[in-house]
LUMDOVO-873623 format. One line per field, with one value per residue (C-alpha): residue number from 1; x, y, z. Coordinates in steps of 0.5 Angstrom, whole numbers, plus 500, padded with zeros to 3 digits. Layout:
<recs>
pos <- (NUM, ...)
px <- (X, ...)
py <- (Y, ...)
pz <- (Z, ...)
</recs>
This chain:
<recs>
pos <- (1, 2, 3, 4, 5, 6, 7, 8, 9, 10, 11, 12, 13, 14, 15, 16, 17, 18, 19, 20, 21, 22, 23, 24, 25, 26, 27, 28, 29, 30, 31, 32, 33, 34, 35, 36, 37, 38, 39, 40, 41, 42, 43, 44, 45, 46, 47, 48, 49, 50, 51, 52, 53, 54, 55, 56, 57, 58, 59, 60, 61, 62, 63, 64, 65, 66, 67, 68, 69, 70, 71, 72, 73, 74, 75, 76, 77, 78, 79, 80, 81, 82, 83, 84, 85, 86, 87, 88, 89, 90, 91, 92, 93, 94, 95, 96, 97, 98, 99, 100, 101, 102, 103, 104, 105, 106, 107, 108, 109, 110, 111, 112, 113, 114, 115, 116, 117, 118, 119, 120, 121, 122, 123, 124, 125, 126, 127, 128, 129, 130, 131, 132, 133, 134, 135, 136, 137, 138, 139, 140, 141, 142, 143, 144, 145, 146, 147, 148, 149, 150, 151, 152, 153, 154, 155, 156, 157, 158, 159, 160, 161, 162, 163, 164, 165, 166, 167, 168, 169, 170, 171, 172, 173, 174, 175, 176, 177, 178, 179, 180, 181, 182, 183, 184, 185, 186, 187, 188, 189, 190, 191, 192, 193, 194, 195, 196, 197, 198, 199, 200, 201, 202, 203, 204, 205, 206, 207, 208, 209, 210, 211, 212, 213, 214, 215, 216, 217, 218, 219, 220, 221, 222, 223, 224, 225, 226, 227, 228, 229, 230, 231, 232, 233, 234, 235, 236, 237, 238, 239, 240, 241, 242, 243, 244, 245, 246, 247, 248, 249, 250, 251, 252, 253, 254, 255, 256, 257, 258, 259, 260, 261, 262, 263, 264, 265, 266, 267, 268, 269, 270, 271, 272, 273, 274, 275, 276, 277, 278, 279, 280, 281, 282, 283, 284, 285)
px <- (491, 489, 482, 477, 476, 474, 473, 480, 482, 489, 493, 499, 505, 508, 514, 517, 514, 510, 502, 498, 491, 485, 480, 473, 466, 463, 463, 460, 460, 463, 463, 466, 468, 470, 478, 478, 474, 473, 471, 469, 469, 468, 474, 474, 479, 481, 474, 473, 477, 478, 481, 482, 483, 485, 490, 489, 488, 486, 483, 480, 485, 491, 490, 492, 499, 500, 495, 499, 506, 504, 501, 504, 512, 511, 507, 511, 518, 515, 516, 509, 504, 498, 496, 496, 494, 493, 494, 489, 487, 480, 479, 480, 484, 490, 485, 483, 490, 492, 486, 488, 493, 490, 495, 493, 488, 486, 487, 485, 484, 484, 483, 481, 476, 470, 467, 473, 471, 463, 465, 469, 464, 459, 464, 470, 466, 471, 476, 471, 469, 473, 470, 466, 471, 471, 478, 477, 476, 475, 476, 475, 479, 486, 491, 497, 493, 492, 499, 501, 496, 496, 499, 507, 509, 502, 503, 507, 506, 504, 502, 501, 497, 497, 496, 502, 505, 500, 493, 491, 497, 502, 503, 505, 512, 516, 520, 515, 510, 515, 517, 510, 510, 517, 514, 508, 511, 514, 521, 522, 516, 516, 513, 511, 510, 508, 514, 513, 517, 524, 525, 522, 521, 528, 529, 522, 525, 531, 528, 523, 529, 533, 527, 526, 533, 533, 527, 531, 529, 534, 534, 531, 528, 526, 522, 520, 514, 510, 504, 501, 497, 502, 507, 512, 509, 514, 513, 516, 514, 519, 520, 523, 524, 525, 530, 533, 536, 532, 535, 530, 523, 519, 520, 517, 511, 510, 511, 505, 501, 493, 490, 491, 494, 495, 502, 505, 509, 516, 520, 517, 518, 526, 526, 523, 529, 534, 536, 538, 545, 542, 538, 544, 548, 543, 541, 547, 552)
py <- (450, 457, 458, 458, 451, 450, 457, 460, 463, 461, 463, 458, 461, 455, 458, 460, 454, 459, 461, 466, 465, 469, 466, 467, 468, 468, 469, 475, 475, 472, 475, 472, 478, 478, 478, 475, 472, 477, 474, 478, 475, 477, 476, 475, 480, 484, 486, 485, 481, 482, 476, 476, 469, 466, 472, 476, 483, 487, 487, 493, 492, 493, 496, 503, 501, 500, 505, 511, 508, 508, 515, 520, 518, 520, 526, 529, 527, 531, 538, 540, 534, 537, 532, 524, 518, 511, 505, 499, 501, 499, 499, 506, 507, 510, 515, 517, 518, 522, 526, 528, 533, 540, 541, 536, 538, 532, 524, 519, 512, 507, 500, 494, 491, 495, 490, 491, 498, 496, 491, 496, 501, 495, 492, 498, 504, 508, 507, 510, 516, 520, 517, 523, 528, 533, 532, 525, 521, 514, 510, 502, 501, 498, 502, 499, 502, 509, 510, 508, 513, 519, 526, 526, 530, 531, 528, 529, 523, 516, 511, 503, 500, 493, 486, 481, 480, 475, 475, 483, 486, 482, 487, 493, 490, 491, 496, 497, 500, 503, 507, 509, 512, 516, 519, 521, 524, 531, 533, 531, 527, 520, 513, 509, 502, 496, 492, 486, 483, 484, 477, 473, 476, 479, 477, 480, 487, 487, 485, 491, 496, 494, 495, 502, 504, 501, 505, 511, 513, 517, 515, 510, 509, 503, 504, 498, 498, 492, 489, 483, 480, 480, 474, 475, 481, 486, 490, 495, 500, 503, 510, 512, 519, 522, 528, 528, 525, 523, 529, 528, 530, 536, 534, 540, 539, 532, 534, 540, 535, 538, 531, 525, 518, 512, 510, 515, 521, 524, 520, 514, 516, 517, 510, 507, 509, 505, 498, 492, 489, 483, 488, 493, 487, 484, 491, 494, 489)
pz <- (505, 507, 509, 515, 519, 526, 528, 525, 519, 517, 512, 510, 507, 504, 501, 508, 512, 516, 518, 521, 524, 527, 531, 527, 530, 524, 516, 514, 506, 500, 493, 487, 482, 475, 478, 485, 491, 496, 503, 510, 517, 524, 529, 536, 537, 531, 528, 521, 516, 509, 505, 497, 494, 501, 502, 508, 506, 513, 519, 523, 529, 525, 518, 521, 521, 513, 511, 515, 513, 505, 506, 511, 510, 502, 503, 508, 504, 498, 498, 496, 494, 490, 485, 488, 484, 488, 484, 488, 495, 494, 501, 501, 507, 504, 500, 507, 510, 504, 504, 511, 508, 507, 501, 497, 492, 488, 489, 483, 486, 480, 483, 478, 482, 484, 489, 494, 495, 495, 501, 504, 504, 508, 513, 514, 513, 517, 512, 507, 511, 506, 499, 498, 499, 493, 492, 491, 484, 484, 478, 477, 471, 470, 474, 469, 463, 467, 468, 461, 458, 464, 462, 462, 468, 471, 478, 484, 488, 486, 491, 489, 494, 491, 493, 492, 485, 483, 480, 478, 482, 478, 473, 478, 480, 473, 470, 464, 470, 473, 466, 466, 473, 472, 466, 469, 475, 475, 477, 485, 484, 488, 487, 493, 493, 498, 498, 502, 508, 509, 512, 507, 501, 500, 493, 491, 494, 491, 484, 485, 487, 481, 476, 479, 478, 471, 470, 471, 478, 481, 489, 493, 500, 503, 510, 515, 519, 523, 520, 524, 519, 514, 513, 518, 521, 518, 512, 508, 503, 498, 495, 488, 487, 480, 479, 486, 492, 499, 503, 509, 510, 512, 520, 522, 518, 521, 528, 527, 523, 523, 524, 528, 527, 531, 529, 524, 527, 526, 530, 527, 520, 522, 525, 519, 515, 519, 516, 520, 518, 514, 509, 508, 506, 502, 498, 498, 498)
</recs>
């Protein structure tokens, strides 16, 4: 069973017969929100650690990999992203990365659980550094309902920064949700969603991509990146575009980006789109 024992936090992935652990120096906090249990730990080598319902969410040391890859590839792929919506993202790291782009005019983040943000403000203040940016609006509400009711063709980019497809995140991985996202996007708009591990979650990745196509998206692109604290240490995000194919990205703009990143750059962006053979066989037949 996953949990804290003998100075280690260990998450067991029973479905894949594997586990991941971090050495813990002390437990910092715990809160039971109306939606989920949120725990905070201090680790020996990875800074602070957030765990939700016994599943590792992020650490201080490696969260930049996920936040940067969920944000910058999609924003440099869209021709001119001005209006962005983040579904989930309660730790606010993705919000911080999106707001690094000076051309972005507004970002609305909708996370159902306010306690995730309050815990992040306390234990990951660096991720919340842009929460008071005048372009940012934080809402604590049902993201599925928000997308269903938002004005059609009003958004350029939708970023789904969700937990696994269980509990509050379950409804973010199906055709009904993707239908709502497609209607909300302008022509050329892009939805991007974290899409789990290509090594141990391939059926989910295949189902996600099929549901996106069934919802009427015209083109898909799955990108790969490392993420040590997640199952297998290897993760993906999948982009779905409305009305257009994927034909590269704004490489020159990425090269001269007016902000700092720790992982993302133009070369990494190009490399992330290269698939190993087993993925080609599984996803393309």
